[in-house]
C-alpha positions in Angstrom: 58.6 21.7 18.2 62.2 21.7 17.5 64.5 23.7 17.0 65.2 22.8 13.2 61.0 23.0 12.6 61.2 26.5 14.5 64.1 27.6 12.2 62.3 26.2 9.0 58.8 28.4 10.4 61.1 31.6 10.6 62.2 31.5 7.2 58.7 30.9 5.9 57.0 33.6 7.6 59.8 35.9 6.1 59.2 34.5 2.7 58.0 37.6 0.6 54.3 37.6 -0.8 52.6 39.2 -4.0 49.3 38.9 -2.6 47.2 37.8 0.1 46.2 34.5 -1.7 49.4 33.7 -2.1 49.5 34.1 2.1 46.3 32.1 2.4 48.2 29.3 0.3 51.7 29.9 2.8 49.3 29.6 5.9 48.2 26.5 4.6 51.2 25.2 3.8 52.5 26.2 7.5 49.3 24.4 9.1 49.9 20.9 7.0 53.8 20.8 8.1 53.0 20.8 11.4 50.1 18.6 11.7 51.6 16.0 9.6 54.6 15.6 12.3 52.1 14.9 15.2 49.8 13.3 13.3 52.5 10.6 12.1 53.7 9.9 15.9 49.9 9.5 16.7 49.9 6.9 14.3 47.7 8.3 11.8 49.4 8.1 9.0 46.3 8.3 6.3 46.3 11.8 7.6 49.9 12.3 8.0 49.7 11.7 4.7 47.2 14.0 3.4 48.5 16.9 5.2 52.3 16.0 3.3 51.1 15.8 0.1 49.7 19.2 0.6 52.7 20.9 2.4 54.8 19.0 -0.7 52.9 20.8 -3.3 55.2 23.4 -5.7 52.8 26.4 -4.3 54.8 25.8 -0.8 57.8 27.6 -0.1 60.7 25.5 -0.9 62.1 24.7 2.5 58.4 23.3 3.9 58.3 21.7 0.4 61.6 19.6 0.6 61.2 18.3 4.3 57.0 17.2 3.4 58.0 15.3 0.0 60.8 13.1 1.7 58.4 12.4 4.7 55.7 11.4 2.1 58.2 9.4 0.7 59.0 7.7 3.8 54.9 7.6 5.4 54.1 5.9 1.9 56.1 3.4 2.9 55.1 2.8 6.3 51.3 2.6 5.5 50.0 -0.6 5.5 47.7 -1.6 2.7 44.6 -4.9 2.5 42.7 -6.5 -0.3 39.3 -8.1 1.0 37.9 -11.0 -0.4 34.5 -12.6 0.7 33.8 -17.0 -0.2 30.1 -18.5 -0.2 30.7 -21.8 1.2 31.6 -23.4 -1.9 34.4 -21.1 -2.3 32.7 -18.4 -4.8 33.6 -15.2 -4.5 31.1 -12.3 -3.4 31.1 -9.2 -4.2 28.3 -7.5 -3.1 29.4 -7.6 0.3 29.9 -4.4 2.4 33.2 -3.6 5.1 33.3 -1.8 7.6 36.6 -1.0 9.7 36.0 0.0 13.6 32.3 0.3 12.8 33.4 2.7 9.8 31.7 2.1 6.8 35.0 1.2 4.4 33.8 0.0 1.2 30.2 -1.0 0.1 31.1 -3.9 -2.8 34.3 -6.0 -3.0 36.6 -5.3 -6.3 40.0 -6.9 -5.6 42.1 -3.5 -5.1 44.1 -2.8 -2.0 42.9 -0.4 0.5 45.3 1.7 2.3 44.5 2.0 6.3 46.2 3.1 9.9 48.6 0.2 11.7 47.3 -1.5 14.6 44.5 -3.3 16.4 41.2 -3.0 14.3 38.2 -4.6 14.1 37.1 -5.8 10.5 33.2 -6.6 9.8 32.0 -8.4 6.4 28.3 -8.3 5.7 26.0 -9.3 2.9 22.4 -9.9 2.1 21.6 -13.3 2.9 24.9 -14.1 5.0 25.8 -13.9 8.3 27.8 -11.3 9.3 31.7 -11.9 10.2 34.2 -10.0 12.1 37.9 -10.2 12.7 40.1 -8.9 14.8 43.3 -7.8 12.9 47.0 -6.1 13.9 48.0 -4.1 10.4 51.7 -3.6 10.8 54.1 -0.7 9.2 54.9 -1.6 5.8 52.3 -4.4 5.7 51.2 -4.4 1.4 48.3 -5.7 -0.2 48.0 -8.2 3.3 44.9 -10.7 2.2 42.3 -10.5 4.4 39.6 -13.6 3.3 36.4 -14.6 4.8 33.9 -17.6 4.1 30.4 -16.5 4.9 27.9 -18.7 6.4 24.1 -18.3 4.7 21.6 -17.0 7.2 19.6 -20.5 8.4 15.9 -20.7 7.0 13.5 -20.2 9.7 12.0 -23.5 10.3 8.2 -23.2 9.6 5.7 -23.6 12.6 3.8 -26.7 13.0 0.8 -27.0 11.1 -2.4 -29.0 12.9 -3.7 -31.1 9.8 -6.2 -33.9 10.5 -4.0 -37.3 9.9 -6.9 -38.6 7.5 -6.8 -35.2 5.9 -4.5 -33.6 3.4 -4.5 -29.5 3.3 -7.2 -28.6 0.6 -9.2 -31.7 0.7 -13.3 -31.3 1.2 -14.7 -32.2 4.8 -17.9 -33.4 6.5 -17.3 -32.6 10.0 -20.1 -33.6 12.7 -21.8 -30.3 14.0 -21.9 -29.6 17.4 -25.5 -29.5 17.8 -25.7 -32.8 16.5 -23.2 -34.1 19.4 -25.5 -32.3 22.2 -29.0 -33.1 20.8 -27.9 -37.2 20.5 -26.4 -37.0 23.9 -29.6 -35.3 25.3 -31.6 -38.2 23.5 -29.5 -41.0 24.6 -30.3 -39.3 28.3 -34.1 -39.3 27.7 -34.1 -42.8 26.4 -32.5 -44.1 29.4 -34.3 -42.7 31.5 -38.0 -44.1 30.0 -36.5 -47.2 30.0 -35.4 -46.8 33.9 -38.9 -45.9 34.6 -40.5 -48.3 32.7 -38.6 -51.0 34.6 -39.2 -49.5 37.6 -42.8 -49.4 37.0 -43.3 -52.4 35.7 -43.9 -54.5 38.5 -46.6 -52.0 39.9 -48.5 -51.6 37.0 -49.0 -55.2 36.5 -50.2 -55.3 40.3 -52.5 -52.6 39.6 -53.8 -54.2 36.7 -55.2 -57.4 38.7 -56.6 -55.1 41.2 -53.5 -55.6 44.2 -52.5 -52.3 44.7 -53.0 -49.6 47.1 -53.9 -46.0 45.9 -50.6 -44.7 46.6 -49.0 -47.5 44.5 -51.3 -46.2 41.5 -50.7 -43.0 41.9 -46.8 -43.7 42.0 -47.5 -45.8 38.9 -49.5 -43.4 37.1 -46.5 -40.8 37.7 -43.3 -43.1 36.6 -46.0 -43.5 33.5 -45.7 -40.0 32.9 -42.2 -39.7 33.3 -41.4 -42.4 30.6 -43.9 -40.7 28.1 -42.5 -37.6 28.4 -38.5 -38.6 28.1 -39.7 -40.9 25.3 -40.9 -38.2 23.7 -37.6 -35.9 24.1 -35.9 -39.0 23.1 -37.3 -38.9 19.9 -37.5 -35.0 19.4 -34.0 -34.7 19.9 -32.8 -38.2 18.2 -35.0 -36.6 14.9 -33.0 -33.1 15.6 -30.0 -34.5 15.5 -30.5 -36.8 12.7 -31.1 -33.2 10.8 -28.1 -31.6 11.9 -25.8 -34.2 11.0 -27.8 -35.0 7.3 -27.5 -31.4 6.6 -24.1 -30.6 7.9 -22.1 -28.4 5.7 -18.9 -28.9 3.9 -15.8 -27.3 4.5 -12.5 -27.2 2.8 -9.1 -28.0 5.0 -6.8 -24.8 4.9 -3.8 -25.1 7.4 -2.7 -21.5 8.4 0.7 -21.0 10.3 0.6 -18.0 13.0 3.6 -16.8 14.7 4.3 -19.2 17.9 0.6 -21.0 16.8 -0.6 -23.4 14.9 -4.2 -23.5 13.7 -7.1 -25.4 11.1 -8.5 -22.8 9.6 -11.6 -23.9 8.2 -13.9 -22.1 5.2 -17.2 -23.2 5.0 -19.2 -23.5 1.8 -22.4 -24.7 1.0 
């Protein structure tokens, strides 16, 4: 504290008061007077200005009022101000934009009016629904008034839809009749059975001919009879399987193709209808 400040405070402390309420006002004036000087030297011009406005009021002692009024004029001239603006890629003004200064809310909507800020290095962040946030690091200088700070905001890129699995010859919403699994299984069984019956028939052909002309041994006859039984069973299984496969194929239900996208996957959802 300088000798001049000490002298001023000494005079203020001796300032006559008529009531306790005036004494409280005097204490506030003294605090604002001293705090404003520290804040100004520290670069916090906005807080210094607030204190100077208090001690420059008519309710403060004349000596403080005089100094604070002079310092207030000086600080008002030093406080920088900015005018914020935001545009879309087409150059149209955006108004519903919130702005933060060094992580602290500054404004919730742009109105084109200048805003007072402290000098120094700051980070300004613009945010608006539907747009990517935009940050700028800016140096505000003492005495710089109505500096334009404008950004062009980029729309948020739409999320690409996941691939949808759809039959190449079917469109979503069309009716289809896919072959049931049972048809494929029974059809396969019938093919194997018929193939077995045919194979046993070929193997038994020469033996059967010999036995019917009286030229086969008892063992040959037993072998021929066994092949006949196997062939007959296979033929019966093949016939039943084929009929069952045909039944499931003919009575298969209709389905409606409904593509449904799920996160990180795509599937074909089939709704059964009869």
